[in-house]
C-alpha positions in Angstrom: 14.9 5.4 15.9 12.2 6.3 13.5 9.3 8.4 14.7 6.0 6.4 14.9 3.5 8.7 13.3 -0.2 8.5 14.0 -2.4 7.4 11.1 -3.9 10.3 9.1 -7.7 10.7 9.5 -9.7 11.1 6.3 -11.1 14.5 5.3 -14.7 13.4 5.8 -13.8 13.0 9.5 -13.2 16.7 10.0 -16.2 17.7 8.0 -18.4 15.4 10.1 -17.2 17.1 13.2 -18.1 20.5 11.7 -21.6 19.3 10.7 -22.1 17.9 14.2 -21.0 21.2 15.8 -23.4 23.2 13.6 -26.3 20.8 14.4 -25.7 21.0 18.1 -25.4 24.8 17.8 -28.8 25.0 16.2 -30.5 22.6 18.7 -29.0 24.1 21.8 -27.3 27.5 21.3 -29.9 29.1 19.0 -32.9 28.4 21.2 -30.9 29.6 24.2 -29.9 32.8 22.4 -33.5 33.3 21.3 -34.6 32.8 24.9 -32.3 35.6 25.9 -34.1 38.0 23.6 -37.4 37.6 25.6 -38.0 40.1 28.5 -39.6 38.6 31.5 -42.2 40.8 33.4 -44.7 40.2 36.2 -48.4 39.6 35.7 -49.3 43.1 36.9 -47.3 44.7 34.1 -49.0 42.4 31.6 -52.5 43.5 33.0 -51.4 47.2 32.8 -50.3 46.8 29.2 -53.6 45.1 28.4 -55.6 48.0 29.9 -53.5 50.5 27.9 -54.2 48.5 24.7 -50.5 48.0 24.3 -50.6 44.3 23.4 -49.7 43.3 19.8 -49.6 39.5 19.5 -50.2 37.1 22.4 -49.8 33.4 22.8 -51.3 31.8 25.9 -49.4 28.6 26.7 -49.7 25.9 29.3 -47.5 27.6 31.9 -46.8 31.1 30.6 -48.0 33.9 28.4 -45.8 35.2 25.6 -46.7 38.6 24.0 -45.4 41.6 22.2 -46.0 45.3 22.5 -48.3 47.1 20.0 -45.3 47.8 17.6 -44.0 44.2 17.8 -40.6 45.5 18.8 -40.1 43.6 22.0 -41.1 40.2 23.2 -42.3 39.6 26.7 -43.2 36.7 28.9 -45.0 36.3 32.2 -46.4 33.5 34.3 -49.9 32.1 33.8 -52.4 33.0 36.6 -56.0 32.0 37.4 -57.7 34.8 35.6 -61.2 33.9 34.2 -61.6 37.3 32.4 -58.2 37.2 30.7 -59.5 36.3 27.2 -62.2 38.9 27.2 -59.8 41.7 28.3 -57.3 40.7 25.6 -60.1 40.7 23.0 -61.3 44.1 24.1 -57.7 45.5 23.9 -57.5 44.5 20.2 -54.7 41.9 20.8 -54.0 39.4 18.1 -54.1 35.8 19.2 -51.3 33.8 17.7 -51.1 30.0 17.7 -47.3 30.1 16.8 -44.4 30.4 19.2 -43.6 34.0 19.2 -40.0 33.8 20.5 -38.3 34.6 17.2 -34.9 36.1 16.9 -34.2 39.3 15.1 -33.5 39.1 11.3 -30.0 40.3 11.9 -29.3 37.6 14.5 -30.9 35.0 12.3 -28.6 36.0 9.4 -25.5 35.8 11.6 -26.4 32.4 12.9 -27.6 30.9 9.6 -24.9 32.2 7.2 -22.0 34.0 8.8 -21.3 31.5 11.6 -21.1 28.3 9.4 -18.8 30.1 7.0 -16.5 31.2 9.9 -16.4 27.6 11.2 -15.5 26.1 7.7 -12.8 28.7 7.1 -11.3 28.1 10.5 -11.3 24.3 9.8 -9.6 24.9 6.5 -6.9 27.0 8.2 -6.4 24.3 10.8 -6.1 21.5 8.3 -3.6 23.5 6.2 -1.4 24.1 9.2 -1.6 20.4 10.1 -0.6 19.3 6.5 2.3 21.8 6.5 3.5 20.5 9.9 3.4 16.9 8.9 5.3 17.7 5.7 8.1 19.0 7.8 7.4 22.7 7.2 7.2 22.4 3.4 4.3 23.6 1.3 1.3 21.4 1.0 1.1 18.8 -1.8 -0.8 21.1 -4.1 1.9 23.7 -3.9 4.7 21.1 -4.2 3.5 19.5 -7.5 6.0 19.7 -10.3 8.9 20.3 -7.9 11.7 17.7 -7.6 11.7 16.0 -4.2 15.2 14.5 -4.7 17.2 13.7 -1.6 20.6 15.5 -1.5 23.6 13.8 0.1 27.0 15.2 0.8 30.2 13.5 1.9 29.9 11.9 5.3 32.6 10.5 7.6 30.4 7.6 8.6 28.8 7.0 5.2 29.2 4.0 2.9 32.5 3.9 1.0 34.0 1.7 -1.7 35.7 -0.3 1.0 32.3 -1.4 2.2 31.4 -2.8 -1.2 33.0 -6.2 -2.1 32.6 -8.7 -4.9 32.1 -6.0 -7.6 35.6 -4.9 -8.5 34.9 -3.9 -12.1 31.8 -1.8 -11.1 33.8 -0.1 -8.4 36.6 0.7 -10.8 34.2 2.3 -13.3 32.5 4.4 -10.6 35.8 5.3 -8.9 36.9 6.8 -12.2 33.8 9.0 -12.2 34.5 10.2 -8.7 38.1 10.9 -9.6 37.0 12.9 -12.7 34.7 15.1 -10.5 37.6 15.8 -8.2 40.3 16.2 -10.8 38.8 17.0 -14.2 42.0 18.6 -15.4 44.0 15.5 -15.9 41.2 14.1 -18.2 40.6 17.2 -20.2 44.3 17.6 -20.7 44.4 14.5 -22.9 41.1 15.4 -24.5 39.0 12.7 -22.7 35.5 13.4 -21.5 33.5 11.4 -19.0 30.3 9.6 -20.0 27.1 11.6 -19.4 25.2 8.6 -18.0 26.1 5.3 -16.4 23.6 2.5 -16.2 23.9 -0.1 -13.5 22.2 -3.3 -14.5 22.0 -6.6 -12.7 19.7 -9.0 -10.6 18.0 -7.8 -7.4 20.2 -7.8 -4.3 23.6 -7.5 -6.1 24.4 -4.0 -4.7 23.4 -1.5 -7.4 21.9 1.0 -4.9 24.8 0.2 -2.5 27.3 1.2 -5.1 25.5 4.5 -5.7 25.6 5.2 -2.0 29.3 4.4 -2.0 29.7 7.0 -4.7 27.8 9.5 -2.5 30.2 8.6 0.3 33.3 9.0 -1.8 32.5 12.0 -3.8 32.9 15.4 -2.3 30.1 16.8 -4.5 26.3 17.1 -4.2 24.6 13.8 -4.8 20.9 13.9 -5.9 19.0 10.6 -5.3 15.5 9.9 -6.6 13.4 6.9 -7.5 12.0 6.5 -11.0 8.5 6.1 -9.6 8.6 9.5 -7.9 8.5 11.2 -11.3 5.1 9.7 -12.1 2.3 12.0 -10.9 -1.5 11.8 -11.1 -1.7 14.9 -13.3 -0.2 14.8 -16.8 2.9 17.0 -17.1 3.9 17.0 -13.4 6.5 14.3 -14.0 8.2 16.3 -16.8 8.1 19.3 -14.5 9.9 17.4 -11.8 12.6 16.3 -14.3 13.2 20.0 -15.4 13.4 21.1 -11.7 15.8 18.2 -10.9 18.2 19.1 -13.7 17.9 22.8 -12.9 19.1 22.1 -9.4 21.8 19.8 -10.6 23.2 22.4 -13.0 23.2 25.0 -10.3 25.3 22.8 -8.0 27.6 21.3 -10.6 29.8 19.3 -10.5 27.4 16.8 -9.0 25.9 13.3 -9.5 22.2 12.5 -10.1 21.1 9.0 -9.2 17.8 7.6 -10.5 16.9 4.3 -9.0 14.6 1.9 -10.9 14.7 4.0 -14.0 12.6 1.5 -15.9 9.6 3.0 -14.2 9.8 6.0 -16.5 12.3 4.8 -19.2 10.3 2.0 -20.8 10.0 1.7 -24.5 7.5 4.0 -26.2 5.3 1.8 -28.3 2.7 4.4 -29.4 -0.3 2.3 -28.5 -3.5 4.1 -27.8 -4.4 4.5 -24.2 -0.8 4.5 -23.1 0.5 6.3 -20.1 0.9 9.8 -21.5 2.4 11.0 -18.2 5.2 8.4 -18.3 6.0 9.2 -21.9 6.1 12.9 -21.3 8.4 12.4 -18.4 10.7 10.2 -20.5 10.7 12.7 -23.3 11.7 15.5 -20.9 14.5 13.2 -19.5 15.9 12.6 -23.0 15.8 16.3 -23.7 17.6 17.2 -20.5 20.3 14.6 -21.0 21.0 16.0 -24.5 20.7 19.6 -23.4 23.5 20.2 -20.9 27.1 20.4 -22.2 29.8 17.9 -21.5 31.7 20.2 -19.3 28.9 21.1 -16.8 30.0 18.3 -14.4 26.6 16.7 -14.1 26.8 12.9 -14.3 23.7 10.7 -14.3 23.7 7.3 -12.5 20.8 5.0 -13.0 20.0 1.5 -11.8 17.6 -1.1 -13.2 17.1 -4.9 -13.3 15.1 -4.7 -16.5 17.5 -3.2 -19.1 15.7 -4.8 -22.0 12.6 -2.7 -21.4 14.4 0.6 -21.6 13.8 2.9 -24.6 16.6 2.7 -27.2 16.8 6.5 -27.2 17.7 6.4 -23.6 20.5 3.8 -23.8 22.2 5.2 -27.0 25.7 6.7 -26.8 25.5 10.3 -25.7 23.0 9.7 -23.0 23.8 6.5 -21.1 27.3 6.0 -22.6 28.4 3.2 -20.3 26.6 0.1 -19.0 28.1 -1.4 -15.8 26.9 -5.0 -15.1 26.5 -5.7 -11.4 26.2 -9.5 -11.6 26.0 -12.2 -8.9 29.4 -12.5 -7.2 31.8 -15.4 -7.9 33.4 -17.6 -5.3 36.1 -15.0 -4.4 33.5 -12.2 -4.4 31.2 -14.1 -2.1 34.1 -14.7 0.3 34.9 -11.0 0.4 31.3 -10.0 0.9 30.9 -12.4 3.8 34.0 -10.9 5.4 32.7 -7.4 5.0 29.4 -8.2 6.6 31.1 -10.4 9.3 32.8 -7.2 10.5 29.5 -6.1 11.9 29.1 -9.1 14.2 31.3 -11.1 16.5 32.7 -14.2 14.7 34.7 -17.1 15.9 38.4 -17.0 14.8 38.2 -20.5 13.2 35.4 -19.7 10.7 36.3 -20.7 7.1 34.7 -18.1 4.9 35.9 -19.9 1.8 33.9 -23.0 2.7 30.8 -20.9 3.5 31.2 -19.1 0.2 31.3 -22.4 -1.7 28.1 -23.6 0.1 26.4 -20.3 -0.8 26.8 -20.8 -4.5 24.6 -18.4 -6.6 23.8 -16.2 -3.6 23.5 -12.4 -4.1 25.1 -9.8 -1.9 21.8 -9.2 -0.1 21.4 -12.9 0.6 24.9 -13.2 1.9 24.2 -10.3 4.3 21.1 -12.1 5.4 23.1 -15.3 6.0 25.6 -13.5 8.2 22.7 -11.9 10.2 20.9 -15.2 10.6 24.1 -16.7 11.9 24.3 -14.0 14.6 20.7 -14.5 15.5 21.3 -18.3 15.9 24.3 -17.7 18.1 22.2 -15.5 20.4 19.4 -18.1 20.6 22.0 -20.7 21.5 23.5 -18.5 24.2 26.8 -17.9 22.6 28.8 -14.6 22.4 30.0 -15.1 18.8 28.9 -16.8 15.6 30.5 -20.1 14.8 31.1 -22.2 11.6 28.0 -24.2 12.4 25.9 -21.1 12.8 26.9 -19.9 9.3 26.3 -23.3 7.7 22.9 -23.6 9.3 22.0 -20.0 8.2 22.7 -21.0 4.6 20.2 -23.8 5.0 17.7 -21.4 6.6 18.0 -19.0 3.6 17.8 -21.8 1.1 15.1 -24.1 2.6 13.8 -22.3 5.7 13.9 -23.1 9.4 13.6 -26.6 10.7 10.0 -27.7 11.4 10.5 -29.2 14.9 6.9 -30.0 15.3 6.5 -31.9 12.0 6.1 -35.6 12.9 6.4 -38.0 10.0 5.4 -41.7 10.2 8.2 -44.2 10.2 7.2 -45.3 6.7 7.3 -41.7 5.4 10.6 -41.0 7.1 12.1 -44.1 5.4 10.8 -43.1 2.0 12.3 -39.6 2.4 15.6 -41.3 3.4 15.6 -43.5 0.3 14.7 -40.4 -1.9 17.6 -38.2 -0.6 20.1 -41.1 -0.7 19.0 -41.7 -4.3 20.0 -38.2 -5.3 23.4 -38.5 -3.5 24.1 -41.9 -4.8 23.5 -41.1 -8.5 25.6 -37.9 -8.1 28.5 -39.8 -6.5 28.5 -42.6 -9.2 28.7 -40.1 -12.1 31.7 -38.1 -13.2 31.6 -34.3 -13.5 29.1 -34.0 -10.6 29.5 -31.7 -7.7 30.5 -33.5 -4.4 27.8 -34.1 -1.8 28.1 -31.8 1.2 25.2 -32.7 3.4 22.1 -34.9 3.4 19.2 -34.4 5.7 15.6 -35.6 6.2 14.7 -32.9 8.7 11.6 -31.1 7.3 11.9 -27.4 6.6 9.4 -24.5 6.6 9.7 -24.2 2.8 7.8 -27.5 2.5 10.9 -29.7 1.8 10.9 -32.9 3.7 14.6 -33.3 3.1 17.3 -32.2 0.8 20.8 -33.1 -0.6 23.3 -30.3 -0.7 26.0 -30.4 -3.4 28.9 -27.9 -3.3 31.2 -27.1 -6.3 34.9 -27.0 -5.5 35.5 -23.8 -7.4 34.0 -21.4 -10.0 31.9 -23.0 -12.6 31.1 -20.8 -15.6 30.4 -23.4 -18.3 28.5 -26.7 -18.3 29.0 -29.3 -21.0 26.2 -31.4 -22.5 27.3 -34.4 -20.4 27.3 -32.4 -17.2 23.7 -31.2 -17.8 22.6 -34.8 -18.6 24.3 -35.9 -15.4 22.4 -33.2 -13.5 19.1 -34.4 -14.9 20.0 -37.9 -13.8 20.9 -36.7 -10.3 17.6 -34.7 -10.0 15.6 -37.8 -11.0 17.6 -40.1 -8.7 15.2 -39.5 -5.8 12.2 -40.8 -7.7 14.3 -43.7 -9.1 15.3 -44.7 -5.6 11.7 -44.7 -4.5 10.7 -47.0 -7.4 13.6 -49.4 -6.9 13.5 -49.7 -3.1 9.8 -49.4 -2.4 8.2 -50.4 -5.6 6.0 -47.3 -5.8 6.4 -43.5 -6.2 5.2 -40.6 -4.2 4.5 -36.9 -4.6 7.9 -36.0 -3.1 9.5 -35.6 -6.5 7.4 -32.7 -7.7 10.2 -30.1 -7.5 12.7 -32.6 -9.0 10.4 -33.0 -12.0 10.2 -29.3 -12.6 14.0 -29.0 -12.4 14.6 -31.9 -14.8 12.1 -30.5 -17.3 13.5 -27.0 -17.2 17.1 -28.3 -17.8 16.1 -30.6 -20.6 14.0 -27.9 -22.4 16.9 -25.4 -22.1 19.3 -27.9 -23.6 17.1 -28.3 -26.7 15.7 -24.8 -27.2 18.5 -22.5 -26.0 21.8 -24.3 -25.9 21.7 -26.1 -29.3 22.2 -29.6 -27.7 19.7 -31.3 -29.9 20.9 -33.3 -32.9 17.7 -32.6 -34.8 17.6 -28.8 -34.3 21.3 -28.0 -34.0 22.3 -24.4 -33.4 18.8 -22.9 -33.8 17.4 -20.7 -31.1 13.8 -21.9 -30.5 13.2 -19.9 -27.3 13.8 -16.3 -26.2 14.4 -15.2 -22.6 12.9 -12.1 -21.2 13.7 -10.5 -17.8 17.0 -12.3 -17.5 17.6 -10.6 -14.2 14.1 -11.3 -12.8 13.7 -15.1 -13.2 14.4 -15.4 -16.9 10.9 -16.1 -18.3 11.2 -17.9 -21.6 8.8 -18.1 -24.6 8.9 -20.3 -27.6 9.6 -18.7 -31.1 8.7 -21.6 -33.4 5.7 -23.2 -35.2 3.3 -25.5 -33.4 4.7 -28.5 -35.2 8.2 -27.6 -33.9 6.8 -27.1 -30.4 5.4 -30.6 -30.5 8.7 -32.0 -31.6 10.4 -30.1 -28.7 8.0 -31.6 -26.2 8.7 -35.1 -27.6 12.5 -34.6 -27.3 12.2 -33.2 -23.8 10.2 -36.2 -22.7 12.7 -38.5 -24.4 15.7 -36.8 -22.8 14.3 -36.9 -19.2 13.1 -40.5 -19.6 16.6 -41.5 -20.8 18.3 -39.9 -17.8 15.7 -41.4 -15.5 16.5 -44.9 -16.8 20.2 -44.2 -16.3 19.5 -43.1 -12.6 17.5 -46.3 -12.1 20.3 -48.4 -13.5 22.8 -46.8 -11.1 20.4 -47.3 -8.1 19.8 -50.9 -9.0 23.6 -51.6 -9.4 24.2 -50.1 -5.9 21.0 -51.5 -4.2 23.0 -52.8 -1.1 24.7 -49.4 -0.5 21.3 -47.7 -1.1 19.7 -49.8 1.7 22.7 -49.3 4.1 22.9 -45.5 3.5 19.1 -45.1 3.8 19.0 -46.9 7.2 22.0 -44.8 8.4 20.3 -41.6 7.4 17.0 -42.8 8.9 18.7 -43.3 12.3 20.8 -40.0 12.3 18.4 -37.8 10.2 21.4 -35.7 9.0 24.8 -36.9 7.7 27.7 -35.1 6.1 29.2 -35.7 2.7 32.3 -37.3 4.3 30.2 -39.8 6.2 28.3 -40.6 3.0 31.4 -41.3 1.0 33.0 -43.4 3.7 30.0 -45.7 3.8 29.7 -45.8 0.1 33.4 -46.7 -0.5 33.8 -49.1 2.5 
């Protein structure tokens, strides 16, 4: 269990306390100490000193008399008595009448209270705060003394750590990394033939595919020191501190060689150097130092660099050239077999029913990353607990896929009968167009239960196997299937609604990609009119053509989507009776399976 730490108070809080203490000291303690310097005598002593002309300064107050001796070395006070001749006697004794309060402290005491005491308090506060910072840092030096030092985490082999057996769906990546681990354990059999291991290995792929998990598996398998650090940890507020951290990291690595150094999210410091004014000098200095260090150590030192990123196109070419990061290991989204293996690995952590078909679940979770598959298994376990079961079933896993894709069911969402029927026609329209076309994925499930993602319903299609390529006809059929919902609304109800907004986006995106990226336009042919950036982070695209060509692209996109929409309307019109029957059935049951749908369609 992680320790819950109290929030740190700002520095001004402590200085405020000090100022309050000093203020209270001057208002209460100083007058009290001054009062302690005054000697109290009786009225007779005061009269005797008056007769002896031993009065220096005198201040007659409302309830007392404060006076000094002739040399002003001691302050006295006495009570005020009914003495009509007092003023004349004081005048005759050459006393000096003072209108000010006489109870003053000595110069030495005043110096102590005014200068020495505040300095002592501030020094004590500084010592206290330094100890607090050192204690919160786990006994390390404060941040000022830790600047320029590498704060990499060092891992060693652990019996309960992550191993390669815990990583599924990335066989090629595991093979590459297992070779590195073997080299660190047995370098002799590689050097005997003259082979040398790459200095750096770059793991690239979409988020959630297991890049960091693979690095942890290396740490679990390798019986060598493993240094782990994030790229953002090198960037400091002061210029030069990041470069100093790089030097310190590699110094530690060389001392503990053979070892592995893992830098997560290396794009934080490894971005291209464009030389623009006002750039991040700290980041560039850190990158330059990293390049120098990777070139500096010899090939037989046993220091191997692992790095992970999902933005490889932004890395500096000097960093990715041979001799630095010699090998690039793609960690892509898992295929059907990989998804099944990943589901089985994560299912070991929970109790699962014996009749669960992981192959079917893997087909339903097409395009899911390893992290999403882990989330699906966890959601299934949570659903089983909510239902009072001791193990997760097939239904739990299938429902958890829908939760990850579309969110939880909105049980409190109440649609009118008219809206519910429109949604039923819309979803049946998608399924009907898909079923009446060849080369379309079979329908797995149709539902009109609203979800928390905002979807009022959806149609799930599941591919039978791996699908790596799509023909022009398949993409056109996909556009027709996507527009089938709007076509069903227009044919059955005679109007259209806002429910097709997401369908319109999908149809437009597919049509534009066909023309600008896949060369499926007769006018443009095999010409790339669009470039894709951040392929692992959503794949943002930008046109690389003239404004005239862009207008022609827009015209062809509109024409292509319109053509497939008319095709969908034609299919819906030809099967109007089945559309009505299926829509009514879905309206009554809210959710139907693909098998039910096909039985009614073919009856």
